[in-house]
N, C-alpha and C positions, 0 to 999 in steps of 0.2 A: 493521400489514406494508400495505403497503399504498395508506394513505394519502398523502393529499401540499395542500402550503400554494396557498394563488392567487398567491404569488411567493415566491421562494427566498431562505431567510435566508444572504448570502454573507460577513458575519462572518464571520474566522476566528480558529481558536486556531493560537498559531506557537511553537515551540519550537528551543533552539540551541544546542549542544555541539561542542567539540572537546577532544581528548586520547588518548591510547595509540595517535596517529600516525592516529590518524583526526575526521572533522568530521561531524557531520551537521544536517538540517535538517529541521523538521516544519510538515507543516500540514495542520488537520480543517477541514471547513466543513458546515455542516448541510442546505446544499441544499432541494429540494425537499419533504423530507419532514420531518413535522408534528413527529417528536420526533430527535432527534440521539442512535443509540444505540452509537455506534462509539466505541471507546475504546483509547489505547494505552501504551506503556511505551516508556521512554529511557533508560539509564543509560549514559554513557559509560567508567565505572570500577567494577567489584565488588567495590570496598576493601574492603567492611562483608564480606565472605563470605571474605574471603582471594584472592582472586583480581582483583588492582588492576591487571593488565593484559590482563583479559576487557574484554567489551563487551557489552549484552545490549539486540535491541530486539523490539519487537510492536505488531503491530494487530491488534485484534479489533474484527468486525465483528456488532453485536449486532442481535436479531431479535426481534419481539414482546416488546420492551420494550430497556432497558437495566441490567438487575442483574446477567445474566452477565457480559458486556463488561465492567462497571467492575472485576466482583469478578476477574475475571481478569488485567486488567492490573494488579492492585493485589499477587496470590498468584502468579503461575505460576512466575516465578523461583524463588520460594524451596522453591515444591514441587517443582522441579526440582534442587534443589540440596542437598535435604533426603533425593533416594532414596540409597540401599542403592551401587548401580553409580555414582552422578555424582562418590559421596565417594569410592570406592572407584578411581575411575577418575584422578583426580587426585594418593593419596598418593604424596610424592615426585617427583611429577614437575616439571620446573621450571617447566615453565607457568604453574600455577599460586601459583609463589609471588611475595608484595607486596612482594619488597625492593627492588625494579628503581625507575629514575627514573620521571618523571610521563610523560615521552613513554616508550614502552615501544618505539618505534620501530628505536632501536638497542642495545635489551638482548638481544630474540630474535630472531636472522634467519627472514627469511619469504624462504623460498626455496622451489623448484619440485620439488623434491625430497621423496622421505619423508621425515618425521618420524622425527630420530632420537633424541627427550627422554624416548620411552618413553610416552607420553602413551595410554593404550587409547580408540583411534575409537569403540571397538565397545560397550568401556561407558558413553560418554559419550552415545554414541544413544541406547542402552536407557536411561539416566538421564533421558532428556528424555523420551522417550518414556511411563515411568513416572507423571514427576511431570504430565505430561500424566492418564494416565487415576487419578492417587491426585485431582489438585484435582479431576477432574468426579464424580469418586465421595463426595469431602466435599461437597461443594456442594448433590449432591442431598441429604444431612440438612438444611438450610439453611427455619428454620421457613418460610418462603412460597412453596419448593419441595416441600417436605412438605402445607401444604395445600392446594395448587393453584394459589395466591393469584397467581401466577410463574409465567407457563409458555416464560421467554424462554429464548432460547440465542443463541450467538456463535459465530460462524469462527475461527482464530486463526493467524499465519504468525509466524512469529518467525527472526531469527538471533541466536545467539549467535557471538561473534565472537571467537576466541584471534589470538595473536601467529600463530597459523601455522595455523589453519584459520577456517573457516567454516562452522558446524552451521545448516541451515537446519531448520525446524519445519513441517509447512502441516496444517491439519483445519480443512475446507472449501473457497471459495473465493475465500479473500485469497489475493494471491500475493508471491510473493518473488522476485526476480530480480538477477545477479551479469553484469555486463557488462567483458570485457576485451576489451583491445585492439579496441578500437569494433564489437564486435562480440556480441549476448546469449551469451555462454556458458552458463549456466542459468537454468531457473526451475522452480519447483516446479508441479504438477499439479493442476488444482481435482478438488474432489472433487463430484460431479455425479451425480445418482440415473441418469442415462442411462449413465454409462458402466461396461460390462460387469460388471465386477470388483462396482462397488457396486451394482450392478441383484441381479446374484447374489443378494449377501447381504440385501440389504432381500426379496428375495420368499422366502429362504430363512427369514424372521424370520416370515413370513406378512403382509411385505405387497406395495402394490401402487408401480408410478410408470406414474403418470397424468400429462399435459402436461407431462415432464419434472418432474414433484416427488415427492416423498414420498406414497404415500399421495395423490397430487393436491393437495397442502398446500407443505410445505415443500422451499425449492428446493435446499437442499444435502445432501448423503450423510451428510458428517462433520461434526459442531459440537461443544460443551462446550454441557451445559446439555442443554434439549429433551427434559425426563425422561419426556415423554407418550407420544415414540418410542422409548423406554426400555425397556418392562414386558414384554418377552416371557420367559416360565418359561423355564429351562432353559436359553436362551441367556446369553452371558456378555457382558460390555459390548464386547467387539468386535466382535459380532455380531448386535445390533442392528437395528433400522431406521435408527434413527442408530447412526455408534461415534464415539465422543473419542477415535480412537486418532489424534495423528498421523503424515505421511508423516517418514521424519526423513532426510535425505541429508546426508555432508559432504565438505568437497573444502580443499584445499589454497590456502595463498592465494599467489599471483604477484608481487612486489613491481614489474615491469618491466611487466606486464599489468593489471591489476586497477586497473579507474579507477574505478565506484563500483555498491554497492546500492541496489534499490530493494523497502523491503515498501508493499502499497497494500492496500486492497481493491474489492470489485467494483464503485463507484461510479465506481471509474478504469478496471479493465479493461475493462469494461463498451462504452466508447465507444475507447480505445486498443488497440494490441495490443501484446505484448512492442516491437518493433521499432519501430513508431511512437514507445512512451512512451523506449525507448532512445534514440533520435535526436531527438528534442526537447529531455532534459534533457543531453544532449554539447551540441545546439548552444546551449542556455542557458547551460550554465557555462565555455564561451568568452566571455558576455556579462557576468556577474559570479561573483563567488564568495560569493555570499549563499547558502545554500541555501535554508533559509528561503523566500526570495522566489522561486527557482525551483518549488517547493513550490506556494506563493501562485498560480503563472503556469500550473502542471501543476492545478491542482481546478477555475480558470477554464477555462483550455480545456475543462475535459471538461464543465464545466457547459454550456458556448457547444453542445458536439458533441453535447448532449441527453443528459445523465447525469439521473436522477431519484434519485439515493441519496444518503446520506451519503456524502462523502468524503474520505479521511484515509489519507495517504503517508509516510514520511519516504523521505531519499536521504541513504546513508552516503556521504562520501566517502571512497576509497581511496589508495593509494601512488602509484596511476598519475593522479589522476583531470585534467581536460583543464582545464585554467588561464586565463584571460582574455586575450585577444586582439585589440590594436587593431584589426586588420583587420577582425576580428569583426562587432567594434565599429561601425567606420564603415559595414560592408554593412550593418545594420540600421539607422542611420540616411538611409541613402539609402531605406533599402526604402523607412522611413518617409514619408520626404519623396512617393516616388513613391505611396503609398496616401493618403497626404493628398492628394495633386495629383488624383486620380482621384476623390476623394469631391466635390472642388471640381466637375471635371467635370458627375458625374454630377446636384449639385445647381442647378446650372447649364442644364442639361438637361431638364429638366420643372419643371411648378407649385409649388411649396413643400410645397400643400396636400396633394399627392401623395407626400410624402416619409417615413418614417422609416423606424426602423434598419434592420427586416428586409429592406427594401424594398432598402436598396441594402448590404444585406449580399448578398440575391440578385445583383443587379448586379454587385459586385464578384466574384463566384463564377464567375459570364460568363463572364470574361476569365484569362486566361492571364496570370499574375503572376508574377513569375521571383524567386528569392529567398524568399518567403513559407518560417515556419520548418518544421523539415524533421517529421512525425509531425504536426505541431499544425493546420498551414496556415493559413486566412484567420481560423476561430477563434482560432487565440492573438493573432489582431491585434484584436478586436474590443473590447478596451478605449480603444484607439487611435480605433477609427473612431467607438465612440462619442460619444468625448470632438473628435472632428474636429468632426462632425458637429452635436453640442449649442453649439458655439464657433459654428461658420457660421450655426447656428440657432437662438439662445436659448430653453429651453422646454420643445423637442420632448422627447418625452419614450416610452418603448416602447410605448404601445398598444397592447395587445392582444397581448403578447407569448406568452401560450399560445396562440390562435389560430393564428397565427401563426409558429408552429413547425419547421414546415416550412424555412423560410429559414435556418433557423441550422443552419449545419455540423459 
């Protein structure tokens, strides 16, 4: 943990999918970190589990290695579905039927009323919780964990989506968010050692919270793996210095209001607030229907805002998702033309030898530029700015990027 490259790796892994009345895009990028420790899971239909109309999405943010995050991405869902609570919750429930058409948005109505299907929400939530705990206990038995060769851990944030419900689960400081009626309707809560209840548990287990970290080392108070923090005798798995217990939340889906759902690791949330990210994604959805491209724009913008971590994000478009607007596209084109003109003015006003990208970004930031992407600001336009600058000054490079990071917005 904490090791950085001399230059960020900006190559991205993308995925897209559509079905069950949903559409998702995904992007992950290593960034400044020496290793890519994030992992993810995106399954548009759980047909193999007899849940054709259900979907599952998850982001796992590993630390001290990628072993646990990758293992969780491969096995958490099956661990949840194998619990007695989860299986019993679905018995005889129409939502669990796999006999519906592929596009389930017309098969089981999404309403704002309490579900009448008989689904036991509490049992599903219990199954999700127990799935986390069972997986954590099984991973403890892996040879690398027993020997101490691997000490990695991982946060997790997941969304299990049925035709009428969304079940969020989070363990650590990756975060999930639901945007409804143009506003942040729900977010999961980060598990940090300084949170009063988390700090109390840590201290009751004989630990301390120093520099906002467990025993001055680990920045999250809940995680899968991290077994060196789970060895206090006489304490249960949820009473250890680091707990594998997720917080699970359930809510009704609203066809008329639900716009999009976001899962992302802290590499995104460290530099963008809930409202900023919601506004930024909403504005980008008015420009393109390609959710993976919007995910790419998010991670690039977060990089330019100063994120030094791995970054992974899933955007799930829901029933009331914003649609592409020709008016919004025209306004964006106008903004780009105004930015290019301002860059030309800057280049013309000083000696070429004095110009580099950080300088131009700094000069632009001092101006009141109308129409910048909400939530993203000038950072969301850095790729355009760099392209225009290289067009005007061929061969210009970002020399001294590390030293000039104070210019990056």
